[in-house]
MARBA-3410 file (N, C-alpha, C, O; in Angstrom, 1 decimal):
87
23.4,3.8,-0.7,22.2,3.2,-0.1,21.2,4.3,0.2,21.6,5.4,0.5 ~ 19.9,4.1,0.0,18.9,5.1,0.2,18.2,4.9,1.5,18.2,3.9,2.1 ~ 17.7,6.1,2.0,17.0,6.1,3.3,15.5,5.8,3.0,14.7,5.8,4.0 ~ 15.1,5.6,1.8,13.7,5.5,1.4,13.2,4.1,1.8,13.9,3.3,2.4 ~ 12.0,3.9,1.5,11.2,2.7,1.8,11.3,1.7,0.7,11.2,2.1,-0.5
11.5,0.5,0.9,11.5,-0.6,-0.1,10.0,-1.0,-0.2,9.4,-1.4,0.7 ~ 9.5,-0.9,-1.4,8.1,-1.2,-1.7,8.1,-2.4,-2.6,8.7,-2.5,-3.6 ~ 7.3,-3.5,-2.1,7.2,-4.7,-2.8,5.8,-5.0,-3.1,5.0,-5.0,-2.1 ~ 5.4,-5.3,-4.3,4.0,-5.7,-4.7,4.0,-7.2,-4.9,4.8,-7.7,-5.6 ~ 3.0,-7.8,-4.2,2.8,-9.2,-4.5,2.3,-9.4,-5.9,1.8,-8.4,-6.5
2.3,-10.6,-6.4,1.8,-10.9,-7.8,0.3,-10.5,-7.9,-0.1,-10.0,-8.9 ~ -0.4,-10.9,-6.9,-1.9,-10.6,-6.9,-2.2,-9.1,-6.8,-3.1,-8.7,-7.5 ~ -1.4,-8.4,-6.0,-1.7,-7.0,-5.9,-1.3,-6.2,-7.2,-2.0,-5.3,-7.6 ~ -0.2,-6.7,-7.8,0.2,-6.1,-9.1,-0.9,-6.4,-10.2,-1.2,-5.5,-11.0 ~ -1.5,-7.6,-10.2,-2.5,-7.9,-11.1,-3.8,-7.0,-10.9,-4.4,-6.6,-11.8
-4.1,-6.8,-9.6,-5.3,-5.9,-9.3,-5.0,-4.5,-9.7,-5.9,-3.8,-10.2 ~ -3.8,-4.0,-9.5,-3.4,-2.7,-9.8,-3.5,-2.5,-11.4,-4.0,-1.5,-11.8 ~ -3.0,-3.4,-12.1,-3.0,-3.3,-13.6,-4.5,-3.4,-14.1,-4.7,-2.9,-15.2 ~ -5.3,-4.0,-13.4,-6.7,-4.2,-13.8,-7.6,-3.0,-13.5,-8.8,-3.0,-13.9 ~ -7.1,-2.0,-12.8,-7.9,-0.8,-12.4,-8.0,0.1,-13.6,-7.2,0.1,-14.5
-9.0,1.0,-13.5,-9.1,2.1,-14.5,-7.8,2.9,-14.5,-7.2,3.1,-13.4 ~ -7.4,3.5,-15.6,-6.1,4.2,-15.7,-6.0,5.3,-14.7,-4.9,5.5,-14.1 ~ -7.1,6.1,-14.4,-7.0,7.2,-13.5,-6.7,6.7,-12.1,-5.9,7.3,-11.3 ~ -7.3,5.6,-11.7,-7.1,5.0,-10.3,-5.7,4.4,-10.2,-5.1,4.5,-9.2 ~ -5.4,3.7,-11.3,-4.0,3.0,-11.3,-2.9,4.1,-11.2,-2.0,3.9,-10.4
-3.1,5.2,-11.9,-2.1,6.2,-11.8,-2.0,6.9,-10.4,-0.9,7.1,-9.9 ~ -3.2,7.1,-9.9,-3.3,7.7,-8.5,-2.6,6.9,-7.5,-1.8,7.4,-6.7 ~ -2.9,5.6,-7.5,-2.3,4.7,-6.5,-0.8,4.5,-6.7,0.0,4.6,-5.8 ~ -0.3,4.3,-8.0,1.1,4.2,-8.3,1.9,5.5,-7.9,2.9,5.4,-7.3 ~ 1.3,6.6,-8.1,1.9,7.9,-7.8,2.1,8.0,-6.3,3.1,8.5,-5.8
1.0,7.7,-5.5,1.1,7.8,-4.1,2.0,6.8,-3.5,2.8,7.1,-2.5 ~ 2.1,5.6,-4.0,3.0,4.6,-3.5,4.5,5.0,-3.7,5.3,4.8,-2.9 ~ 4.7,5.6,-4.9,6.0,6.2,-5.2,6.4,7.3,-4.2,7.5,7.4,-3.8 ~ 5.4,8.1,-3.9,5.6,9.2,-3.0,6.0,8.7,-1.6,6.9,9.2,-1.0 ~ 5.3,7.6,-1.2,5.7,7.0,0.1,7.0,6.3,0.1,7.8,6.4,1.1
7.4,5.8,-1.1,8.7,5.2,-1.2,9.8,6.2,-1.0,10.8,6.0,-0.4 ~ 9.6,7.4,-1.6,10.6,8.5,-1.5,10.6,9.2,-0.2,11.6,9.7,0.2 ~ 9.4,9.3,0.4,9.3,10.0,1.7,8.5,9.1,2.7,7.3,9.3,2.9 ~ 9.2,8.2,3.4,8.6,7.2,4.2,7.9,7.9,5.4,6.9,7.3,6.0 ~ 8.2,9.1,5.8,7.6,9.7,7.0,6.1,10.0,6.6,5.3,10.0,7.5
5.8,10.3,5.3,4.4,10.5,4.9,3.6,9.2,5.2,2.4,9.3,5.6 ~ 4.2,8.1,4.9,3.5,6.8,5.2,3.2,6.6,6.6,2.1,6.1,7.0 ~ 4.1,7.0,7.5,3.8,6.8,8.9,2.6,7.6,9.4,1.9,7.2,10.3 ~ 2.3,8.7,8.7,1.2,9.6,9.1,-0.1,9.0,8.5,-1.2,9.2,9.1 ~ 0.0,8.3,7.4,-1.2,7.8,6.7,-1.6,6.4,6.9,-2.7,5.9,6.5
-0.8,5.6,7.5,-1.0,4.2,7.7,-1.8,3.9,8.9,-1.6,4.6,9.9 ~ -2.7,2.9,8.8,-3.5,2.5,10.0,-3.4,1.0,10.1,-3.4,0.2,9.1 ~ -3.3,0.5,11.4,-3.2,-0.9,11.6,-4.6,-1.5,11.5,-5.6,-0.9,12.0 ~ -4.7,-2.6,10.9,-6.0,-3.3,10.8,-6.2,-4.2,12.0,-5.4,-5.0,12.4 ~ -7.4,-3.9,12.7,-7.6,-4.7,13.9,-7.9,-6.1,13.6,-8.4,-6.5,12.5
-7.5,-7.0,14.5,-7.7,-8.4,14.4,-6.6,-9.1,13.6,-6.7,-10.3,13.3 ~ -5.6,-8.4,13.2,-4.5,-9.1,12.5,-3.3,-9.2,13.5,-3.0,-8.3,14.2 ~ -2.6,-10.4,13.4,-1.5,-10.7,14.3,-0.3,-11.1,13.6,0.8,-10.4,13.7 ~ -0.3,-12.1,12.8,0.9,-12.6,12.2,0.7,-12.9,10.8,0.3,-14.0,10.5 ~ 1.0,-12.1,9.9,1.6,-10.8,10.1,0.6,-9.7,10.5,-0.6,-9.9,10.2
1.1,-8.7,11.1,0.2,-7.5,11.4,0.0,-6.8,10.1,1.0,-6.5,9.4 ~ -1.3,-6.5,9.7,-1.6,-5.9,8.5,-1.9,-4.4,8.7,-2.5,-4.1,9.7 ~ -1.6,-3.6,7.7,-1.9,-2.2,7.7,-2.7,-1.8,6.5,-2.6,-2.6,5.5 ~ -3.3,-0.7,6.5,-4.0,-0.2,5.3,-3.6,1.2,5.1,-3.4,2.0,6.0 ~ -3.5,1.6,3.8,-3.3,3.0,3.4,-4.5,3.4,2.6,-4.9,2.6,1.7
-5.1,4.5,2.8,-6.2,5.0,2.1,-5.7,5.9,0.9,-5.0,6.9,1.2 ~ -6.1,5.5,-0.3,-5.7,6.3,-1.4,-7.0,6.5,-2.3,-7.4,5.6,-3.0 ~ -7.7,7.6,-2.1,-8.9,7.8,-2.8,-10.0,6.8,-2.3,-10.1,6.7,-1.1 ~ -10.7,6.2,-3.2,-11.7,5.2,-2.8,-11.0,3.8,-2.7,-11.8,2.8,-2.5 ~ -9.7,3.7,-2.8,-9.1,2.4,-2.7,-8.3,2.2,-1.4,-7.8,3.2,-0.8
-8.1,1.0,-0.9,-7.3,0.7,0.2,-6.2,-0.3,-0.2,-6.5,-1.3,-0.8 ~ -5.0,0.1,0.2,-3.8,-0.7,-0.1,-3.5,-1.5,1.2,-3.3,-0.8,2.3 ~ -3.6,-2.8,1.2,-3.4,-3.6,2.4,-2.0,-4.2,2.3,-1.6,-4.7,1.2 ~ -1.2,-4.1,3.4,0.1,-4.7,3.4,0.7,-4.9,4.7,0.1,-4.6,5.8 ~ 1.9,-5.4,4.8,2.7,-5.6,6.0,4.0,-4.8,6.0,4.5,-4.5,4.9
4.4,-4.4,7.2,5.6,-3.6,7.3,6.7,-4.4,8.1,6.4,-5.0,9.1 ~ 7.9,-4.4,7.6,9.0,-5.0,8.3,10.2,-4.2,8.0,10.7,-4.0,6.9 ~ 10.7,-3.6,9.1,11.9,-2.6,9.0,11.6,-1.5,8.0,10.6,-0.8,8.2 ~ 12.3,-1.4,6.9,12.1,-0.3,5.9,11.4,-0.9,4.6,11.7,-0.4,3.5 ~ 10.6,-1.9,4.8,10.0,-2.6,3.7,8.5,-2.7,3.9,8.0,-3.1,4.9
7.8,-2.2,2.9,6.3,-2.3,2.9,5.9,-3.3,1.8,6.1,-3.0,0.6 ~ 5.3,-4.4,2.1,4.9,-5.4,1.1,3.4,-5.2,0.9,2.6,-5.4,1.8 ~ 3.0,-4.8,-0.3,1.6,-4.7,-0.7,1.0,-6.0,-1.0,1.5,-6.8,-1.9 ~ 0.0,-6.4,-0.2,-0.6,-7.7,-0.4,-1.9,-7.7,-1.2,-2.3,-8.7,-1.8 ~ -2.6,-6.6,-1.1,-3.9,-6.5,-1.7,-4.3,-5.0,-2.0,-3.8,-4.1,-1.3
-5.1,-4.8,-3.0,-5.6,-3.5,-3.3,-7.1,-3.7,-3.5,-7.5,-4.5,-4.3 ~ -7.9,-3.0,-2.7,-9.4,-3.2,-2.7,-10.1,-1.8,-2.8,-9.6,-0.8,-2.3 ~ -11.3,-1.9,-3.3,-12.1,-0.7,-3.3,-12.7,-0.6,-1.9,-12.9,-1.7,-1.3 ~ -12.9,0.5,-1.4,-13.4,0.7,0.0,-14.7,0.0,0.3,-15.0,-0.4,1.4 ~ -15.6,-0.2,-0.7,-16.9,-0.8,-0.6,-16.7,-2.3,-0.3,-17.7,-3.0,0.1
-15.6,-2.9,-0.6,-15.4,-4.4,-0.5,-14.7,-4.7,0.8,-14.4,-5.9,1.1 ~ -14.5,-3.8,1.7,-13.8,-4.1,3.0,-14.8,-4.4,4.0,-14.4,-4.7,5.2
END
């Protein structure tokens, strides 16, 4: 068993990720993989979104994009990927 983080992408977030330009898609995928392998990095980079309760949502900043998701135990579920201008 691994001590890493379980990363789950929703169907809609996967669709958004595949629709991005290759350079942005690669950057986001690489960073998410890095968080999966080293969850302590995620703890430093994650911010709670105000006004969210059930579930509590968090955002990760990756370049000009924001990855929105929820955390439960050792699992981060990616719910949305947005450009910073659309937040």
